[in-house]
DSSP file (Angstrom, degrees, kcal/mol; ACC not computed):
  #  RESIDUE AA STRUCTURE BP1 BP2  ACC     N-H-->O    O-->H-N    N-H-->O    O-->H-N    TCO  KAPPA ALPHA  PHI   PSI    X-CA   Y-CA   Z-CA
    1    1 A M              0   0    0      0, 0.0     2,-0.3     0, 0.0     0, 0.0   0.000 360.0 360.0 360.0 130.7   86.6   43.4   72.8
    2    2 A R        -     0   0    0     65,-0.1     2,-0.3     2,-0.0     3,-0.0  -0.571 360.0-160.1 -78.9 136.9   84.0   45.9   71.8
    3    3 A V        -     0   0    0     -2,-0.3    64,-0.2     1,-0.1    63,-0.1  -0.803  25.2-127.4-116.4 159.6   80.9   44.4   70.1
    4    4 A K  S    S-     0   0    0     62,-2.3     2,-0.3    -2,-0.3    62,-0.1   0.799  88.9 -13.6 -74.3 -29.8   78.3   46.0   67.9
    5    5 A F  S    S-     0   0    0     61,-0.1     2,-0.3    90,-0.1    90,-0.2  -0.963  70.6-105.5-161.4 167.4   75.4   44.7   70.0
    6    6 A R  E     -A   94   0A   0     88,-3.0    88,-2.6    -2,-0.3     2,-0.5  -0.799  24.0-137.1-102.6 147.7   74.6   42.2   72.7
    7    7 A I  E     -A   93   0A   0     -2,-0.3     2,-0.4    28,-0.2    86,-0.2  -0.921  20.5-171.9-104.9 125.5   72.8   38.9   72.2
    8    8 A V  E     -A   92   0A   0     84,-2.8    84,-3.1    -2,-0.5     2,-0.4  -0.967   5.1-159.1-120.2 133.6   70.2   38.0   74.8
    9    9 A I  E     -A   91   0A   0     -2,-0.4     7,-3.1     7,-0.3     2,-0.4  -0.943   5.0-168.3-120.0 131.6   68.5   34.6   74.8
   10   10 A H  E     -AB  90  15A   0     80,-3.2    80,-2.8    -2,-0.4     2,-0.4  -0.913   2.1-172.7-114.7 143.7   65.2   33.7   76.5
   11   11 A K  E >  S-AB  89  14A   0      3,-2.7     3,-1.7    -2,-0.4    78,-0.1  -0.996  76.5  -4.0-134.6 131.3   63.9   30.2   77.0
   12   12 A D  T 3  S-     0   0    0     76,-0.6    -1,-0.1    -2,-0.4     3,-0.1   0.866 131.8 -56.8  53.9  39.1   60.3   29.6   78.4
   13   13 A G  T 3  S+     0   0    0      1,-0.2     2,-0.4    -3,-0.0    -1,-0.3   0.524 116.6 110.4  76.1   5.9   59.9   33.4   78.7
   14   14 A K  E <  S-B   11   0A   0     -3,-1.7    -3,-2.7     0, 0.0     2,-0.3  -0.937  73.2-116.9-119.1 135.5   62.9   33.7   81.0
   15   15 A K  E     -B   10   0A   0     -2,-0.4    -5,-0.3    -5,-0.2     2,-0.2  -0.533  36.7-124.9 -66.7 125.5   66.2   35.4   80.2
   16   16 A L        -     0   0    0     -7,-3.1    -7,-0.3    -2,-0.3     2,-0.3  -0.486  30.9-173.3 -74.5 142.1   69.0   32.7   80.3
   17   17 A S    >>  -     0   0    0     -2,-0.2     4,-0.7     1,-0.1     3,-0.7  -0.817  41.5 -99.4-127.3 169.7   71.9   33.4   82.6
   18   18 A K  H >> S+     0   0    0     -2,-0.3     3,-1.3     1,-0.2     4,-0.5   0.899 121.8  57.5 -54.0 -43.5   75.2   31.6   83.2
   19   19 A G  H >4 S+     0   0    0      1,-0.3     3,-0.6     2,-0.2     4,-0.3   0.808  99.4  58.4 -60.7 -31.8   73.7   30.0   86.3
   20   20 A D  H <4 S+     0   0    0     -3,-0.7    -1,-0.3     1,-0.2    -2,-0.2   0.728 115.3  35.7 -68.3 -21.4   70.9   28.4   84.3
   21   21 A L  H X< S+     0   0    0     -3,-1.3     3,-1.3    -4,-0.7    -1,-0.2   0.302  80.2 108.7-118.8   7.1   73.4   26.6   82.1
   22   22 A L  T << S+     0   0    0     -3,-0.6    -1,-0.1    -4,-0.5    -2,-0.1   0.842  82.8  46.7 -59.0 -37.1   76.3   25.7   84.4
   23   23 A G  T 3  S+     0   0    0     -4,-0.3    -1,-0.3    -3,-0.1     2,-0.2   0.547  86.3 114.4 -83.1  -6.2   75.6   21.9   84.5
   24   24 A E    <   +     0   0    0     -3,-1.3    -3,-0.1     1,-0.1     9,-0.0  -0.426  34.7 174.9 -72.2 135.8   75.1   21.6   80.7
   25   25 A K        +     0   0    0     -2,-0.2    -1,-0.1     5,-0.0    -3,-0.0   0.579  46.5 107.4-111.6 -19.2   77.7   19.5   78.8
   26   26 A D  S  > S-     0   0    0      1,-0.1     4,-2.2     4,-0.0     3,-0.3  -0.425  74.7-128.9 -63.3 132.3   76.2   19.6   75.3
   27   27 A P  H  > S+     0   0    0      0, 0.0     4,-2.4     0, 0.0    23,-0.2   0.828 106.0  57.2 -54.6 -34.7   78.3   21.9   73.1
   28   28 A F  H  > S+     0   0    0      1,-0.2     4,-2.2     2,-0.2     5,-0.1   0.953 110.8  41.7 -60.7 -48.8   75.3   23.9   72.0
   29   29 A W  H  > S+     0   0    0     -3,-0.3     4,-2.3     2,-0.2    -1,-0.2   0.812 111.6  54.9 -72.6 -29.6   74.3   24.8   75.5
   30   30 A V  H  X S+     0   0    0     -4,-2.2     4,-2.1     2,-0.2    -1,-0.2   0.924 109.6  48.8 -64.8 -42.9   77.9   25.5   76.5
   31   31 A G  H  X S+     0   0    0     -4,-2.4     4,-1.7    -5,-0.2    -2,-0.2   0.908 110.2  50.4 -60.7 -42.8   78.0   27.9   73.6
   32   32 A V  H  X S+     0   0    0     -4,-2.2     4,-2.1     1,-0.2    -1,-0.2   0.902 107.1  55.4 -62.0 -40.6   74.8   29.5   74.7
   33   33 A R  H  X S+     0   0    0     -4,-2.3     4,-1.0     1,-0.2    -2,-0.2   0.926 106.7  49.7 -58.7 -44.2   76.3   29.9   78.2
   34   34 A Y  H  <>S+     0   0    0     -4,-2.1     5,-2.9     1,-0.2    -1,-0.2   0.847 107.1  55.3 -65.3 -31.8   79.2   31.8   76.8
   35   35 A I  H ><5S+     0   0    0     -4,-1.7     3,-1.8     1,-0.2   -28,-0.2   0.910 103.3  54.8 -64.6 -40.1   76.8   34.0   74.9
   36   36 A T  H 3<5S+     0   0    0     -4,-2.1    -1,-0.2     1,-0.3   -18,-0.2   0.767 109.4  48.3 -63.9 -22.4   75.1   34.8   78.2
   37   37 A E  T 3<5S-     0   0    0     -4,-1.0    -1,-0.3    -3,-0.2    -2,-0.2   0.392 115.7-119.5 -93.5   1.2   78.5   35.9   79.5
   38   38 A F  T < 5S+     0   0    0     -3,-1.8     2,-0.8   -31,-0.2    -3,-0.2   0.801  71.3 137.0  61.7  31.9   79.1   38.0   76.3
   39   39 A R     >< +     0   0    0     -5,-2.9     4,-2.2     1,-0.2    -1,-0.2  -0.688  22.2 167.0-104.6  75.1   82.2   35.8   75.5
   40   40 A Y  H  >  +     0   0    0     -2,-0.8     4,-2.3     1,-0.2    -1,-0.2   0.809  67.0  54.6 -69.2 -34.4   81.4   35.5   71.9
   41   41 A L  H  > S+     0   0    0      2,-0.2     4,-1.5     1,-0.2    -1,-0.2   0.938 112.8  43.9 -64.5 -44.5   84.7   34.1   70.6
   42   42 A E  H  > S+     0   0    0      1,-0.2     4,-1.7     2,-0.2    -2,-0.2   0.891 111.7  54.6 -65.8 -39.1   84.5   31.2   73.1
   43   43 A A  H  X S+     0   0    0     -4,-2.2     4,-2.8     1,-0.2     5,-0.2   0.903 104.2  55.2 -59.7 -41.5   80.8   30.7   72.3
   44   44 A T  H  X S+     0   0    0     -4,-2.3     4,-2.0     1,-0.2    -1,-0.2   0.905 104.5  53.3 -59.6 -42.8   81.7   30.4   68.6
   45   45 A K  H  X S+     0   0    0     -4,-1.5     4,-0.7     1,-0.2    -1,-0.2   0.926 113.6  42.3 -58.7 -45.9   84.2   27.5   69.4
   46   46 A W  H >X S+     0   0    0     -4,-1.7     3,-0.9     1,-0.2     4,-0.7   0.892 111.2  54.2 -71.2 -39.9   81.6   25.5   71.2
   47   47 A L  H >< S+     0   0    0     -4,-2.8     3,-0.8     1,-0.3    -1,-0.2   0.854 101.2  60.3 -63.6 -33.0   78.8   26.2   68.7
   48   48 A M  H 3< S+     0   0    0     -4,-2.0    -1,-0.3     1,-0.2    -2,-0.2   0.798 105.7  49.1 -63.4 -26.6   81.0   24.9   66.0
   49   49 A L  H << S+     0   0    0     -3,-0.9    -1,-0.2    -4,-0.7    -2,-0.2   0.630  94.2  99.6 -84.8 -15.3   81.1   21.5   67.8
   50   50 A A  S << S-     0   0    0     -3,-0.8     3,-0.1    -4,-0.7     2,-0.0  -0.237  86.1 -90.3 -73.2 159.2   77.3   21.4   68.3
   51   51 A E        -     0   0    0      1,-0.1     5,-0.2     5,-0.0     2,-0.1  -0.361  55.9 -89.8 -65.1 149.4   74.9   19.4   66.2
   52   52 A D        +     0   0    0     -3,-0.1     2,-0.3     4,-0.1    -1,-0.1  -0.392  66.3 135.5 -66.2 132.1   73.6   21.2   63.2
   53   53 A C     >  -     0   0    0     -2,-0.1     4,-1.8     1,-0.1     5,-0.2  -0.959  65.1 -97.1-164.4 167.0   70.3   23.1   63.7
   54   54 A Y  H  > S+     0   0    0     30,-1.3     4,-2.4    -2,-0.3     5,-0.2   0.916 120.8  50.5 -56.0 -47.6   68.8   26.5   62.8
   55   55 A E  H  > S+     0   0    0     29,-0.2     4,-2.8     1,-0.2     5,-0.3   0.862 105.5  56.9 -64.7 -36.7   69.7   28.0   66.2
   56   56 A K  H  > S+     0   0    0      1,-0.2     4,-2.2     2,-0.2    -1,-0.2   0.966 113.6  38.3 -56.9 -53.3   73.3   26.9   66.0
   57   57 A Y  H  X S+     0   0    0     -4,-1.8     4,-2.3     2,-0.2    -2,-0.2   0.838 114.7  53.9 -72.8 -32.1   73.9   28.7   62.7
   58   58 A L  H  X S+     0   0    0     -4,-2.4     4,-2.7    -5,-0.2    -1,-0.2   0.939 111.2  46.1 -64.3 -45.4   71.8   31.7   63.7
   59   59 A L  H  X S+     0   0    0     -4,-2.8     4,-2.7     2,-0.2     5,-0.2   0.876 111.7  51.8 -66.2 -36.3   73.8   32.2   66.9
   60   60 A L  H  X S+     0   0    0     -4,-2.2     4,-2.2    -5,-0.3    -1,-0.2   0.913 111.1  48.7 -63.1 -41.2   77.1   31.7   64.9
   61   61 A A  H  X S+     0   0    0     -4,-2.3     4,-2.4     2,-0.2    -2,-0.2   0.936 113.9  45.6 -62.3 -46.3   75.9   34.4   62.5
   62   62 A L  H  X S+     0   0    0     -4,-2.7     4,-2.7     2,-0.2    -2,-0.2   0.895 112.3  49.5 -68.2 -40.5   74.9   36.8   65.3
   63   63 A T  H  X S+     0   0    0     -4,-2.7     4,-1.6     2,-0.2    -1,-0.2   0.922 113.6  47.1 -65.2 -41.4   78.1   36.3   67.3
   64   64 A N  H  <>S+     0   0    0     -4,-2.2     5,-3.0    -5,-0.2     4,-0.3   0.907 113.0  48.8 -65.2 -40.3   80.2   36.9   64.1
   65   65 A L  H ><5S+     0   0    0     -4,-2.4     3,-1.5     1,-0.2    -2,-0.2   0.911 108.5  53.2 -64.9 -41.9   78.2   39.9   63.2
   66   66 A A  H 3<5S+     0   0    0     -4,-2.7   -62,-2.3     1,-0.3    -1,-0.2   0.843 109.8  49.6 -60.4 -32.8   78.5   41.3   66.8
   67   67 A L  T 3<5S-     0   0    0     -4,-1.6    -1,-0.3   -64,-0.2    -2,-0.2   0.429 123.4-105.6 -87.3   0.1   82.3   40.9   66.4
   68   68 A G  T < 5S+     0   0    0     -3,-1.5     2,-1.3    -4,-0.3    -3,-0.2   0.584  79.9 131.5  89.8  10.3   82.4   42.7   63.0
   69   69 A Q     >< +     0   0    0     -5,-3.0     4,-2.4     1,-0.2     5,-0.2  -0.595  24.9 164.7 -94.0  72.5   82.9   39.6   60.9
   70   70 A E  H  >  +     0   0    0     -2,-1.3     4,-2.2     1,-0.2    -1,-0.2   0.858  67.7  49.0 -66.0 -40.5   80.1   40.5   58.4
   71   71 A S  H  > S+     0   0    0      2,-0.2     4,-1.8     1,-0.2    -1,-0.2   0.911 114.1  46.6 -69.0 -39.4   80.9   38.1   55.6
   72   72 A Q  H  > S+     0   0    0      2,-0.2     4,-2.5     1,-0.2     5,-0.2   0.898 110.2  54.7 -65.1 -39.6   81.2   35.1   57.9
   73   73 A A  H  X S+     0   0    0     -4,-2.4     4,-2.4     1,-0.2    -2,-0.2   0.918 107.1  49.9 -59.4 -43.8   78.0   36.1   59.6
   74   74 A Q  H  X S+     0   0    0     -4,-2.2     4,-2.3     1,-0.2    -1,-0.2   0.889 109.7  51.3 -64.1 -39.0   76.2   36.1   56.2
   75   75 A E  H  X S+     0   0    0     -4,-1.8     4,-1.8     2,-0.2    -1,-0.2   0.925 111.4  47.0 -63.5 -44.6   77.6   32.6   55.4
   76   76 A F  H  X S+     0   0    0     -4,-2.5     4,-2.2     1,-0.2    -2,-0.2   0.890 111.1  52.2 -64.9 -38.1   76.4   31.3   58.8
   77   77 A Y  H  X S+     0   0    0     -4,-2.4     4,-1.5     2,-0.2    -2,-0.2   0.918 107.5  51.2 -65.6 -41.6   73.0   32.9   58.3
   78   78 A Q  H  < S+     0   0    0     -4,-2.3     4,-0.3     1,-0.2    -1,-0.2   0.885 110.6  50.0 -61.1 -37.3   72.6   31.3   54.9
   79   79 A E  H >< S+     0   0    0     -4,-1.8     3,-1.8     1,-0.2    -1,-0.2   0.885 103.9  59.3 -67.0 -38.6   73.4   27.9   56.4
   80   80 A A  H >< S+     0   0    0     -4,-2.2     3,-2.0     1,-0.3    -1,-0.2   0.860  95.0  64.2 -57.5 -36.0   70.9   28.5   59.2
   81   81 A L  T 3< S+     0   0    0     -4,-1.5    -1,-0.3     1,-0.3    -2,-0.2   0.634  91.6  65.4 -66.6 -12.5   68.1   28.8   56.5
   82   82 A N  T <  S+     0   0    0     -3,-1.8     2,-0.3    -4,-0.3    -1,-0.3   0.485  99.8  62.2 -84.4  -3.6   68.8   25.1   55.6
   83   83 A Y  S <  S-     0   0    0     -3,-2.0   -30,-0.1    -4,-0.2     3,-0.0  -0.839  75.6-126.6-125.1 157.6   67.6   23.9   59.0
   84   84 A K        -     0   0    0     -2,-0.3   -30,-1.3     1,-0.1   -29,-0.2  -0.697  45.0 -88.6 -95.1 154.5   64.4   23.9   61.0
   85   85 A P        +     0   0    0      0, 0.0    -1,-0.1     0, 0.0     3,-0.1  -0.358  40.4 176.8 -62.4 141.5   64.4   25.2   64.6
   86   86 A C        +     0   0    0      1,-0.2     2,-0.4    -3,-0.0   -33,-0.0   0.548  63.3  55.1-116.8 -19.7   65.2   22.6   67.3
   87   87 A H  S    S-     0   0    0      2,-0.1     2,-1.9   -76,-0.0    -1,-0.2  -0.950  78.3-127.8-123.8 137.6   65.2   24.7   70.4
   88   88 A A        +     0   0    0     -2,-0.4   -76,-0.6    -3,-0.1     2,-0.3  -0.561  56.8 147.0 -83.6  78.4   62.4   26.9   71.7
   89   89 A L  E     -A   11   0A   0     -2,-1.9     2,-0.5   -78,-0.1   -78,-0.2  -0.864  42.5-149.5-116.0 148.5   64.5   30.0   72.1
   90   90 A E  E     -A   10   0A   0    -80,-2.8   -80,-3.2    -2,-0.3     2,-0.5  -0.980  20.1-160.5-111.3 129.0   63.8   33.7   71.8
   91   91 A I  E     -AC   9 104A   0     13,-0.7    13,-3.4    -2,-0.5     2,-0.3  -0.934   9.1-175.9-117.6 131.6   66.8   35.7   70.6
   92   92 A F  E     -AC   8 103A   0    -84,-3.1   -84,-2.8    -2,-0.5     2,-0.5  -0.916  18.2-144.7-124.1 149.2   67.1   39.4   71.1
   93   93 A L  E     -AC   7 102A   0      9,-2.9     9,-2.3    -2,-0.3     2,-0.4  -0.960  24.3-168.7-110.1 132.0   69.8   42.0   70.0
   94   94 A E  E     -AC   6 101A   0    -88,-2.6   -88,-3.0    -2,-0.5     7,-0.2  -0.947  26.3-171.3-125.5 143.0   70.4   44.8   72.4
   95   95 A M  E >>> - C   0 100A   0      5,-2.6     3,-1.8    -2,-0.4     5,-1.7  -0.784  15.2-177.0-123.8  84.1   72.2   48.1   72.3
   96   96 A P  G >45S+     0   0    0      0, 0.0     3,-0.6     0, 0.0    -1,-0.1   0.827  78.2  59.6 -56.5 -36.6   72.1   49.1   75.9
   97   97 A E  G 345S+     0   0    0      1,-0.3    -2,-0.0    -3,-0.1    -3,-0.0   0.753 114.8  37.3 -65.5 -21.4   73.8   52.4   75.4
   98   98 A K  G <45S-     0   0    0     -3,-1.8    -1,-0.3     2,-0.2     3,-0.1   0.459 108.7-122.7-104.1  -5.6   71.0   53.4   73.0
   99   99 A G  T <<5 +     0   0    0     -4,-0.9     2,-0.3    -3,-0.6    -2,-0.1   0.826  64.9 141.0  67.5  31.0   68.2   51.7   74.9
  100  100 A E  E   < +C   95   0A   0     -5,-1.7    -5,-2.6     2,-0.0     2,-0.3  -0.831  25.4 170.5-113.0 146.3   67.3   49.6   71.9
  101  101 A R  E     -C   94   0A   0     -2,-0.3     2,-0.4    -7,-0.2    -7,-0.2  -0.971   4.3-179.1-151.9 135.7   66.2   46.0   71.7
  102  102 A V  E     -C   93   0A   0     -9,-2.3    -9,-2.9    -2,-0.3     2,-0.3  -0.999  24.2-126.3-139.0 140.4   64.9   44.0   68.7
  103  103 A Q  E     -C   92   0A   0     -2,-0.4     2,-0.7   -11,-0.2   -11,-0.3  -0.671  16.4-136.7 -87.4 138.9   63.8   40.3   68.5
  104  104 A V  E     -C   91   0A   0    -13,-3.4   -13,-0.7    -2,-0.3     2,-0.3  -0.858  26.9-164.2 -93.4 116.1   65.3   38.0   65.9
  105  105 A K    >   -     0   0    0     -2,-0.7     3,-2.1     1,-0.1   -15,-0.0  -0.734  30.1 -88.4-104.4 151.9   62.5   36.0   64.4
  106  106 A E  T 3  S+     0   0    0     -2,-0.3    -1,-0.1     1,-0.3     3,-0.1  -0.290 113.7  14.8 -56.1 133.7   62.8   32.8   62.3
  107  107 A G  T 3  S+     0   0    0      1,-0.2    -1,-0.3    -3,-0.0   -26,-0.0   0.517  90.8 148.2  79.9   5.0   63.1   33.6   58.7
  108  108 A C    <   -     0   0    0     -3,-2.1     2,-1.1     1,-0.1    -1,-0.2  -0.278  59.6-107.2 -67.9 159.1   64.0   37.3   59.3
  109  109 A N     >  -     0   0    0      1,-0.2     4,-2.8    -3,-0.1     5,-0.2  -0.791  32.1-163.7 -87.5 102.9   66.3   39.1   56.9
  110  110 A L  H  > S+     0   0    0     -2,-1.1     4,-2.5     1,-0.2     5,-0.3   0.892  86.2  50.6 -57.6 -44.5   69.4   39.3   59.0
  111  111 A E  H  >>S+     0   0    0      1,-0.2     4,-2.7     2,-0.2     5,-0.5   0.924 112.9  46.0 -61.8 -44.6   71.0   42.0   56.9
  112  112 A E  I  >>S+     0   0    0      1,-0.2     4,-1.7     3,-0.2     5,-1.4   0.919 111.6  52.9 -63.7 -43.3   67.8   44.1   56.9
  113  113 A L  I  <>S+     0   0    0     -4,-2.8     5,-1.4     3,-0.2     4,-0.3   0.933 120.3  31.2 -57.4 -49.4   67.4   43.7   60.7
  114  114 A I  I  <>S+     0   0    0     -4,-2.5     5,-1.8     3,-0.2     4,-0.3   0.962 126.5  37.3 -76.4 -54.1   71.0   44.8   61.4
  115  115 A Y  I  <5S+     0   0    0     -4,-2.7     5,-0.2    -5,-0.3    -3,-0.2   0.812 126.4  33.0 -78.0 -30.3   71.8   47.3   58.7
  116  116 A T  I  X<S+     0   0    0     -4,-1.7     4,-1.2    -5,-0.5     5,-0.3   0.935 127.9  30.8 -87.5 -56.4   68.4   49.0   58.4
  117  117 A Y  I  ><S+     0   0    0     -5,-1.4     4,-1.9    -4,-0.3    -3,-0.2   0.984 128.4  31.5 -71.3 -59.3   67.0   48.9   61.9
  118  118 A L  I  ><S+     0   0    0     -5,-1.4     4,-2.2    -4,-0.3    -3,-0.2   0.905 121.6  47.5 -71.7 -41.0   70.0   49.1   64.2
  119  119 A H  H  ><S+     0   0    0     -5,-1.8     4,-2.3     2,-0.2     5,-0.2   0.921 113.6  47.5 -67.9 -42.4   72.3   51.2   62.0
  120  120 A E  H  X S+     0   0    0     -4,-1.2     4,-2.0    -5,-0.2    -1,-0.2   0.916 113.1  49.2 -63.1 -41.5   69.6   53.8   61.2
  121  121 A K  H  < S+     0   0    0     -4,-1.9    -1,-0.2    -5,-0.3    -2,-0.2   0.904 111.1  50.0 -63.4 -40.4   68.6   54.0   64.9
  122  122 A R  H  < S+     0   0    0     -4,-2.2    -1,-0.2     1,-0.2    -2,-0.2   0.898 115.0  42.6 -66.6 -40.0   72.3   54.4   65.9
  123  123 A Q  H  <        0   0    0     -4,-2.3    -1,-0.2     1,-0.2    -2,-0.2   0.777 360.0 360.0 -77.6 -25.6   72.9   57.2   63.3
  124  124 A G     <        0   0    0     -4,-2.0    -1,-0.2    -5,-0.2    -2,-0.2   0.439 360.0 360.0 -90.2 360.0   69.6   58.9   64.0
């Protein structure tokens, strides 16, 4: 399935890979592992089982947006704003074919980030 962008996650300054998360049993980290494999539908299933936190809903928003589910993405993002961060993660969106990468920061305007920055860059 073609996605609009890739989601890349860093923890402690290191890009997370499948190997970093193989032993994890917590649904949040299983979901993150599937994101590192670019298996966003499977990641969504696991993230839905995870405990509520800012990162859970942000990642749900981003995976849905990457898959083209814009209205669901917006709902998940609005839910994310109701929580404080629980995990020290850095989240990036990449468009490798365009050589573009942007960091998703807490409290950012998701719609502006995607539709203004990435869409304008893609069209320009």
